[in-house]
C-alpha positions as a printed Julia matrix, in Angstrom:
384×3 Matrix{Float64}:
  37.83   5.34  -23.54
  35.19   6.98  -25.68
  35.61   9.66  -28.28
  34.21  13.19  -27.87
  31.42  12.6   -30.38
  30.17   9.53  -28.5
  30.31  11.46  -25.23
  28.29  14.27  -26.8
  25.62  11.85  -28.03
  25.37  10.18  -24.62
  25.02  13.57  -22.95
  22.31  14.66  -25.37
  20.38  11.42  -25.05
  20.74  11.32  -21.28
  19.11  14.74  -21.01
  15.88  13.56  -22.66
  13.12  13.69  -20.01
  10.85  10.76  -19.28
   7.37  12.29  -19.85
   5.85  10.39  -16.93
   8.63  10.62  -14.36
   9.63  14.12  -15.51
  13.31  13.35  -14.97
  16.16  12.83  -17.46
  16.47   9.24  -18.7
  20.2    9.34  -18.03
  19.48  10.01  -14.38
  17.02   7.09  -14.39
  19.64   4.65  -15.81
  17.57   4.12  -18.95
  20.48   4.77  -21.34
  22.41   1.71  -22.48
  25.24   1.46  -25.0
  26.05   4.53  -27.07
  28.57   4.58  -29.88
  29.25   6.47  -33.09
  30.62   4.53  -36.03
  32.16   5.44  -39.33
  30.26   8.04  -41.28
  28.61   9.5   -38.15
  26.1    6.68  -37.55
  25.07   6.82  -33.88
  24.02   3.56  -32.24
  21.93   4.24  -29.15
  20.38   1.76  -26.75
  17.73   2.63  -24.16
  15.7    0.57  -21.69
  12.07   1.46  -20.92
  10.69   0.88  -17.44
   8.05  -1.68  -18.48
   6.8   -3.62  -21.48
   4.13  -1.6   -23.28
   5.21   1.7   -21.72
   2.61   4.27  -22.92
   5.34   6.86  -23.37
   7.53   4.55  -25.5
   6.92   6.26  -28.84
   7.51   9.72  -27.44
  10.7    8.69  -25.64
  12.02   6.97  -28.79
  11.26  10.02  -30.93
  12.87  12.39  -28.44
  15.97  10.2   -28.14
  16.33  10.04  -31.93
  15.96  13.81  -32.18
  18.46  14.43  -29.38
  21.08  12.15  -30.91
  20.56  13.56  -34.41
  21.0   17.1   -33.1
  24.64  16.46  -32.19
  26.99  17.95  -34.85
  28.72  15.15  -36.7
  25.86  12.63  -36.41
  24.42  11.7   -39.8
  22.11   8.84  -38.83
  20.66   7.31  -35.66
  20.14   3.59  -35.04
  18.0    3.1   -31.95
  17.56  -0.12  -29.97
  14.76  -0.14  -27.39
  14.72  -2.69  -24.57
  13.12  -3.07  -21.15
  14.58  -2.89  -17.67
  15.16  -6.1   -15.75
  13.15  -6.69  -12.54
  16.25  -5.85  -10.51
  16.73  -2.6   -12.41
  13.08  -1.63  -11.92
  13.33  -2.37   -8.21
  16.43  -0.21   -7.95
  14.63   2.56   -9.82
  11.58   2.53   -7.56
  13.81   2.54   -4.48
  15.67   5.54   -5.86
  12.43   7.37   -6.63
  11.01   6.72   -3.18
  14.23   7.92   -1.54
  14.79   7.72    2.17
  11.06   7.72    2.93
  10.55   4.25    1.51
   6.83   3.52    1.42
   6.08   6.28    3.9
   3.46   8.79    2.75
   5.45  11.82    1.54
   2.89  14.6     2.09
   2.36  14.49    5.84
   3.69  16.88    8.47
   7.17  18.03    7.55
   6.61  18.03    3.79
   7.77  20.99    1.74
   4.86  20.46   -0.65
   1.94  22.77   -0.07
  -1.14  20.56    0.4
  -4.51  22.2    -0.24
  -7.81  20.38    0.2
 -10.69  21.99   -1.69
 -13.94  21.32    0.16
 -17.6   22.22    0.08
 -20.57  21.66    2.31
 -22.77  20.18   -0.4
 -22.51  19.0    -3.98
 -23.34  20.99   -7.08
 -21.47  24.16   -6.12
 -18.75  23.77   -8.76
 -16.02  22.64   -6.39
 -14.41  20.25   -8.9
 -14.54  22.87  -11.65
 -12.8   25.37   -9.38
 -10.22  22.76   -8.36
  -9.4   21.7   -11.93
  -9.01  25.29  -13.11
  -6.98  26.23  -10.04
  -4.59  23.31  -10.6
  -4.05  24.23  -14.26
  -3.62  27.92  -13.42
  -0.95  27.08  -10.84
   0.85  24.8   -13.32
   0.76  27.6   -15.91
   2.71  29.72  -13.45
   5.56  27.22  -13.52
   4.7   25.31  -10.37
   4.9   21.51  -10.14
   1.28  20.55   -9.39
  -0.39  17.28   -8.43
  -4.13  16.69   -8.17
  -5.88  13.9    -6.29
  -9.54  13.34   -7.13
 -10.61  12.32   -3.64
 -14.31  12.49   -4.54
 -14.45   8.72   -4.97
 -18.22   8.48   -5.36
 -18.61  11.53   -7.6
 -15.31  11.75   -9.48
 -15.22  14.2   -12.39
 -11.62  15.43  -12.59
 -10.53  13.15  -15.5
 -13.3   14.52  -17.72
 -12.66  18.12  -16.73
  -8.96  17.81  -17.56
  -9.6   16.16  -20.93
  -8.38  12.7   -19.93
 -11.49  10.97  -21.27
 -11.06   9.85  -24.89
 -13.77   9.93  -27.55
 -14.54   6.26  -26.88
 -14.97   6.98  -23.18
 -11.69   5.39  -22.13
  -9.53   6.95  -19.43
  -5.74   6.4   -19.27
  -4.59   4.28  -16.37
  -1.49   5.11  -14.36
   1.64   3.32  -15.53
   2.71   0.74  -12.96
   6.41   0.31  -12.24
   6.48  -2.47   -9.67
   4.48  -1.05   -6.74
   4.65   2.56   -7.93
   1.95   4.21  -10.03
   2.91   7.02  -12.4
  -0.1    9.35  -12.79
  -1.26  10.66  -16.17
  -0.41  14.31  -16.87
  -2.98  16.75  -18.25
  -2.24  20.43  -18.93
   0.9   20.11  -16.82
  -0.95  18.61  -13.82
  -0.19  15.1   -12.53
  -3.58  13.59  -11.81
  -4.99  10.5   -10.12
  -8.64   9.45   -9.81
 -10.6    6.3    -9.05
 -12.19   6.82  -12.46
  -8.91   5.63  -14.01
  -9.38   2.17  -12.54
 -13.04   1.44  -13.27
 -14.23  -0.56  -16.26
 -17.03   0.51  -18.55
 -20.11  -1.65  -18.97
 -20.11  -3.93  -22.03
 -23.68  -2.96  -22.92
 -24.03   0.76  -22.25
 -20.38   1.81  -21.96
 -21.09   3.57  -18.67
 -18.48   3.65  -15.91
 -19.53   1.55  -12.96
 -20.59   3.17   -9.7
 -18.43   2.99   -6.58
 -20.36   1.63   -3.6
 -17.74   1.68   -0.86
 -17.91   2.41    2.84
 -15.41   3.88    5.27
 -12.51   1.37    5.32
 -12.34   1.1     1.52
 -12.53   4.87    1.1
  -9.74   5.37    3.63
  -7.6    2.76    1.91
  -8.11   4.4    -1.49
  -7.04   7.84   -0.29
  -4.08   6.34    1.54
  -2.94   4.51   -1.61
  -3.27   7.65   -3.71
  -1.02   9.46   -1.25
   1.52   6.65   -0.82
   1.7    4.53   -3.98
   1.31   7.24   -6.63
   4.64   8.78   -7.57
   4.12  12.52   -7.99
   7.78  13.42   -7.64
   8.75  16.75   -6.13
   5.65  18.94   -6.04
   5.19  22.57   -5.17
   1.46  22.11   -4.64
  -0.77  19.07   -4.14
  -4.5   19.75   -4.51
  -7.21  17.39   -3.29
 -10.67  17.62   -4.8
 -12.66  16.55   -1.75
 -16.15  15.04   -1.74
 -18.86  17.36   -0.43
 -19.72  17.26    3.22
 -17.94  16.0     6.31
 -18.02  12.21    5.83
 -15.48   9.4     5.81
 -12.99  10.87    3.35
 -12.92  14.26    5.09
 -12.1   12.46    8.33
  -9.46  10.25    6.66
  -7.76  13.23    5.0
  -7.8   15.03    8.33
  -6.0   12.08    9.92
  -3.53  11.52    7.08
  -2.89  15.19    6.28
  -3.36  17.28    9.43
  -0.92  19.75    7.87
  -3.19  20.43    4.87
  -4.65  23.84    4.18
  -8.34  24.05    3.3
 -10.08  26.1     0.65
 -13.87  26.21    1.05
 -16.08  26.57   -2.04
 -19.68  27.73   -1.8
 -22.34  29.46   -3.87
 -24.0   32.74   -2.83
 -27.16  30.85   -1.83
 -27.75  30.58    1.91
 -28.66  26.89    1.6
 -25.12  26.22    0.33
 -23.2   28.71    2.44
 -24.7   27.59    5.74
 -23.55  24.03    5.07
 -20.15  25.1     3.72
 -19.2   26.51    7.12
 -19.37  23.01    8.58
 -16.7   21.65    6.23
 -14.32  24.35    7.45
 -15.12  23.67   11.09
 -14.51  19.93   10.73
 -11.19  20.62    9.0
 -10.11  22.75   11.93
 -10.98  19.97   14.36
  -8.31  17.82   12.71
  -5.71  20.59   12.89
  -6.02  21.81    9.31
  -6.0   25.53    8.54
  -8.72  27.19    6.49
  -6.95  29.61    4.15
  -9.88  31.1     2.33
 -13.32  30.92    0.73
 -14.18  30.94   -2.96
 -17.71  31.92   -3.9
 -18.75  30.26   -7.17
 -21.74  31.06   -9.39
 -21.77  34.69   -8.31
 -23.65  37.47  -10.08
 -23.38  37.29  -13.87
 -22.94  40.42  -15.96
 -25.51  40.59  -18.75
 -24.83  42.19  -22.17
 -26.5   45.44  -21.07
 -24.19  45.68  -18.06
 -26.72  44.72  -15.39
 -25.92  42.04  -12.84
 -27.98  38.86  -12.54
 -27.52  37.3    -9.06
 -29.18  34.03  -10.1
 -28.12  32.21   -6.92
 -28.43  35.13   -4.55
 -25.74  37.25   -2.98
 -23.42  37.3     0.0
 -22.93  33.59    0.62
 -19.17  33.65    0.25
 -18.76  36.62    2.57
 -21.07  34.94    5.09
 -18.95  31.77    5.12
 -15.73  33.76    5.5
 -17.24  35.78    8.32
 -18.58  32.73   10.16
 -15.26  30.89    9.95
 -13.38  34.02   11.03
 -15.6   34.38   14.07
 -15.05  30.71   14.91
 -11.25  30.94   14.69
  -8.49  32.72   12.8
  -9.17  35.22   10.02
 -10.48  33.61    6.81
 -10.59  35.83    3.71
 -13.02  35.68    0.8
 -10.49  35.08   -1.97
 -12.82  35.48   -4.94
 -16.38  35.63   -6.18
 -16.42  33.63   -9.41
 -19.31  34.83  -11.59
 -21.72  32.42  -13.21
 -20.18  31.63  -16.59
 -21.39  29.55  -19.54
 -17.77  29.33  -20.75
 -16.59  27.88  -17.44
 -19.22  25.14  -17.7
 -18.72  24.46  -21.42
 -14.94  24.28  -21.11
 -15.23  21.85  -18.2
 -17.41  19.58  -20.35
 -14.92  19.89  -23.22
 -11.96  18.94  -21.02
 -10.04  22.19  -21.48
 -10.25  24.35  -18.32
 -11.45  27.9   -18.92
  -8.21  29.39  -17.55
  -6.61  27.99  -20.72
  -9.49  28.01  -23.21
 -10.95  31.42  -22.32
  -8.47  33.18  -20.02
 -10.26  36.53  -20.44
 -13.59  35.15  -19.27
 -14.53  36.84  -15.94
 -14.82  33.48  -14.17
 -11.44  32.32  -15.5
  -9.83  35.59  -14.42
 -11.27  35.24  -10.92
  -9.86  31.73  -10.52
  -6.52  32.82  -11.99
  -6.4   35.56   -9.36
  -6.86  32.93   -6.64
  -4.02  30.91   -8.15
  -1.83  34.01   -8.2
  -2.64  34.74   -4.57
  -1.8   31.19   -3.51
   1.37  31.07   -5.62
   2.73  34.31   -4.18
   1.67  33.86   -0.55
   4.66  32.75    1.52
   4.13  29.69    3.65
   5.61  29.38    7.1
   8.11  26.52    7.54
   7.78  26.36   11.3
   7.79  22.76   12.45
   8.84  21.38    9.05
  12.06  19.48    8.57
  14.3   21.0     5.91
  16.39  18.66    3.73
  19.76  19.96    4.92
  22.84  17.93    5.67
  25.85  19.05    7.7
  29.29  18.28    6.32
């Protein structure tokens, strides 16, 4: 039997969350022996998932603080070990649950899956996606983000995951599970986290893959990356209607689609096609976001640098070709939106009062408060 003080320390330590798994370490069987000796010295043992765990220092500090916070504890002695292979296997099986290695975001999932698409590149799709993900997370939602633009990935930089030396954190591997890095409350995965920089110029190597490799990459991101329980999973799609758009349509026919365009006719005409292809795979287009809209100058006049009406034209064309598709927002051209993306702090956090940031935040609010039908989805209920 243990004494009440030891029980209190174990409870406090067990409640410490793992920063990568976002679950209490007690629930993950990471707490080992706990005892309190004479004079209030608490001896605490924990086991990390892997050797060299990137979150080791933070977990150790949090465990020390939790144990020290218990009344009656005067000192904390911490012993840090590592799980055995059998313990890691048991952990990954527990995390995967009944699905095993089945992809958890297909038809029947309770996670809202939103693919952000565009007809062509250069319309600010990734910037909109990154800001939208952070805005949703700021509203208390559990958000995951897959950078599915394998050839033109930019999400790690936009979320501030690129260090001063150009390095990008890799996912932590626990057996065959990958734990994605977290930025601004968003769990994120990108091919850019796996590529090496050149020894001479420090540049990240280019990805020159064709269909089968692209399909496999997206499939692994959806299956082998442990996002945990998500409210929303966003996919930053590559522009156009190529291999990845087809693969995502096959893997995620239940996904909703958000189309991004600029006001310019050359962009809006092509953007319609991405929505039409999504519908062919059974996906539902939930709205259009017009980026780089008219900018308000200091004297109050509007500067429609990229034209006008493109977003409304895309929404109208997709509505005429199927169900009603609303224009959710016209995001004005914004130097702050661009500068914050380059700095790795999305504008919805860095400059929330900027007109562009407010427009994207309004889209996030609309998505967060719009009820989603559960018809055809299996609910996790058990009869007793």
